C-alpha positions in Angstrom: 2.5 19.5 -8.6 1.6 19.5 -4.9 2.6 16.1 -3.4 1.8 14.7 0.0 4.7 12.4 0.9 3.9 9.7 3.5 5.4 6.4 4.6 5.2 3.6 7.2 8.9 3.4 8.0 8.9 6.6 10.1 10.5 10.0 10.1 14.1 8.7 10.1 13.8 6.4 7.1 16.4 6.7 4.3 13.7 6.0 1.8 11.7 9.1 3.0 14.8 11.3 2.7 15.7 10.1 -0.8 12.1 10.4 -1.9 11.8 13.9 -0.7 15.0 14.9 -2.4 13.9 13.4 -5.7 10.4 14.9 -5.6 11.9 18.4 -4.9 14.5 17.9 -7.6 11.6 17.1 -10.0 10.1 20.5 -9.2 7.2 19.4 -7.0 5.9 21.2 -3.9 6.1 18.5 -1.2 4.3 18.2 2.1 5.4 15.4 4.5 3.3 13.6 7.1 4.8 10.5 8.6 4.7 8.4 11.8 7.4 8.9 14.5 8.6 5.3 14.1 8.2 2.2 12.0 4.5 1.3 11.4 5.1 -1.5 8.9 2.3 -4.1 8.6 -0.4 -1.6 9.7 -2.4 -2.0 6.5 -5.3 0.5 6.2 -6.2 0.7 9.9 -7.4 3.8 11.6 -6.8 5.1 15.2 -8.2 7.6 17.6 -6.7 10.3 19.9 -4.2 11.3 17.3 -1.2 13.4 18.2 0.7 15.5 15.7 3.7 17.9 15.7 5.0 20.2 13.0 8.7 19.7 12.4 11.3 21.2 10.2 12.4 19.0 7.3 14.8 20.4 4.7 13.2 20.5 1.3 9.6 20.1 2.5 7.1 22.9 2.2 5.8 21.7 5.6 6.2 18.5 7.6 4.4 16.8 10.5 5.0 13.8 12.7 1.6 12.2 13.3 1.1 9.4 15.9 -1.1 7.2 13.8 -1.0 4.5 11.2 -0.1 5.7 7.7 -3.7 5.4 6.3 -5.0 7.5 9.2 -2.1 10.0 8.6 -3.3 10.5 5.0 -6.8 11.1 6.3 -5.7 13.6 8.9 -3.3 15.4 6.5 -6.0 15.8 3.8 -8.7 16.9 6.3 -6.8 18.9 8.9 -3.1 19.6 8.1 -2.5 20.6 4.5 -3.5 24.1 3.4 -4.8 22.8 0.1 -5.6 19.4 -1.5 -2.5 17.8 -3.1 -2.5 16.5 -6.7 -0.9 13.2 -5.7 -0.1 11.2 -2.6 3.3 9.5 -2.8 3.7 6.6 -0.2 7.2 5.4 0.3 10.0 4.8 -0.5 9.4 1.6 1.6 12.5 -0.5 2.4 11.4 -4.0 1.5 9.0 -5.3 -1.1 5.2 -4.8 -1.2 4.0 -7.5 -3.6 1.1 -9.9 -3.9 -2.3 -10.1 -2.4 -1.0 -10.5 1.2 1.0 -7.3 1.1 -1.9 -5.5 -0.5 -3.9 -6.1 2.6 -1.1 -5.8 5.1 1.3 -3.1 4.0 1.1 0.3 5.7 2.7 1.8 2.6 0.0 0.4 0.3 -2.7 1.2 2.9 -1.8 4.9 2.8 -2.1 4.9 -1.0 -5.4 3.1 -0.8 -6.8 5.7 1.7 -5.6 8.6 -0.5 -7.5 7.1 -3.5 -10.6 6.5 -1.5 -10.5 10.1 -0.5 -10.3 11.1 -4.1 -6.6 11.8 -4.5 -4.6 9.7 -7.0 -1.7 7.9 -5.4 1.3 5.6 -5.8 3.0 3.2 -3.4 6.7 2.9 -4.0 9.0 0.2 -2.6 12.6 -0.9 -2.9 12.0 -4.6 -3.3 14.8 -6.0 -1.2 15.9 -6.2 2.4 19.2 -7.9 1.8 21.4 -5.1 0.5 22.8 -2.0 2.0 21.3 -0.5 -1.2 21.4 3.2 -0.9 22.2 3.4 -4.6 19.2 1.3 -5.5 16.9 3.0 -3.0 17.9 6.3 -4.6 17.0 4.8 -8.0 13.7 3.7 -6.6 13.0 7.2 -5.3 13.9 8.6 -8.7 11.6 6.3 -10.5 8.8 7.1 -8.1 9.3 10.8 -8.5 9.1 10.6 -12.2 5.9 8.5 -12.1 4.0 11.1 -10.1 2.7 12.7 -13.3 1.4 9.3 -14.4 -0.2 8.7 -11.1 -2.0 12.1 -11.3 -3.8 10.9 -14.4 -5.2 7.8 -12.8 -8.2 9.6 -11.3 -9.9 9.1 -8.0 -10.3 5.5 -6.9 -7.1 4.3 -8.5 -3.6 3.8 -7.4 -0.4 2.1 -8.6 2.0 -0.1 -6.7 5.7 0.1 -7.8 8.3 -2.4 -6.7 11.9 -1.8 -7.8 14.5 -4.7 -7.4 18.2 -4.1 -7.1 19.9 -3.5 -10.4 16.7 -3.7 -12.4 17.0 -4.8 -16.1 13.6 -3.8 -17.4 10.0 -3.0 -16.5 6.6 -4.7 -16.6 3.0 -3.8 -16.0 1.8 -6.5 -13.7 -1.1 -7.8 -11.6 -1.0 -8.8 -8.0 0.2 -12.3 -7.4 -2.1 -14.6 -5.3 0.3 -15.1 -2.4 0.4 -15.5 1.3 3.0 -15.4 4.1 5.1 -18.2 5.5 7.1 -17.0 8.5 8.3 -18.7 11.6 7.2 -17.5 15.0 10.0 -17.3 17.7 9.2 -17.0 21.4 11.5 -14.3 22.9 11.3 -12.3 26.1 7.7 -13.5 26.8 6.4 -12.7 23.3 6.1 -14.3 19.9 8.0 -12.6 17.1 7.7 -13.4 13.4 11.0 -14.3 11.8 11.0 -12.8 8.3 13.1 -14.5 5.6 13.0 -12.8 2.3 13.3 -16.2 0.5 10.2 -17.6 2.3 7.9 -14.7 3.0 5.9 -15.0 -0.3 4.4 -18.5 -0.8 3.2 -18.8 -4.3 4.2 -20.0 -7.7 3.5 -16.7 -9.4 2.4 -16.9 -13.1 4.0 -14.6 -15.7 2.6 -11.1 -15.6 2.4 -10.9 -11.8 4.4 -8.6 -9.5 6.4 -11.3 -7.7 7.2 -13.0 -11.0 8.5 -9.7 -12.5 10.6 -8.7 -9.5 12.2 -12.2 -9.2 13.3 -11.7 -12.8 14.9 -8.3 -12.1 12.1 -6.2 -13.5 10.5 -3.1 -12.1 6.9 -4.0 -11.4 4.1 -1.4 -11.9 0.8 -2.7 -10.7 -2.3 -0.5 -11.5 -5.1 -1.0 -9.0 -8.7 0.1 -9.5 -10.5 0.2 -6.1 -13.8 0.6 -7.9 -13.2 -2.6 -9.8 -12.4 -4.4 -6.6 -15.7 -3.1 -5.1 -17.6 -4.5 -8.1 -16.1 -8.0 -8.1 -18.8 -9.4 -5.8 -21.1 -9.5 -8.9 -18.7 -12.0 -10.4 -18.9 -14.6 -7.6 -20.4 -18.0 -8.3 -24.1 -17.3 -8.6 -25.2 -20.7 -7.2 -23.1 -20.2 -4.1 -24.5 -16.8 -3.6 -28.1 -18.1 -4.2 -27.5 -20.6 -1.4 -26.4 -17.7 1.0 -29.5 -15.8 0.1 -31.7 -18.8 0.7 -30.2 -19.4 4.2 -30.7 -15.9 5.3 -34.2 -15.7 4.0 -35.1 -18.9 5.8 -33.7 -17.5 9.0 -35.6 -14.3 8.6 -38.8 -16.2 8.1 -38.1 -18.3 11.2 -37.6 -21.5 9.1 -34.8 -24.1 9.3 -32.3 -23.5 6.4 -31.2 -27.1 6.7 -34.6 -28.2 5.3 -33.8 -26.7 1.9 -36.4 -25.5 -0.5 -36.5 -22.5 -2.8 -36.2 -19.0 -1.3 -38.9 -16.4 -2.0 -38.0 -13.9 -4.7 
């Protein structure tokens, strides 16, 4: 298969090198497009005035350094750099977990996979779910798992992705959903700026129920989270109808020049 390999940790990431090695070993033709430095936390943001440079990278069919966030790099690679459309976009291997709802919106690794899927290319986002260890062995295992899941990802179809988190010394695997979680990090004032102080024990604030990604990883399981972007786009229809009716009423009153605080039924 033709695979576009991207990341948010930059060209010098160990996770990138090991992912490339495993993808090539699995027989895939790999194109690489990555930022010049760490772009963690960039989500799915875009940028303008994008620079790029073709570089040599052993094992890659072709490789580029692109001065843009990962999601934009995917867009640029698909539209301007690659000679043909890839079968799959592999985002990772990220060093550190990408779990729960907060990471879904914040992670550059996940953002790149989302952009690929929106552009019609199946994708997967792969992360070594720890920052504590000098874990080359486990990062290599994570890369191997991701490389072997490329074929599965290719069957997901457009508008779908999968998020894979591999803990150190995993003892099993679970198909999971995103945990409803949020960050809890301290802010430290240093050298005239505020810096977040990330503690792996505190970063995910939630009591994750069984079947969620954080729950699985905390129990030493590889978490595979399938994501349907189309399904996310359709969830608005499931919101509380009474609340949405109130929103419609307020806007209609404003458009008629009335006072929404007066109440009354909206025109249909």
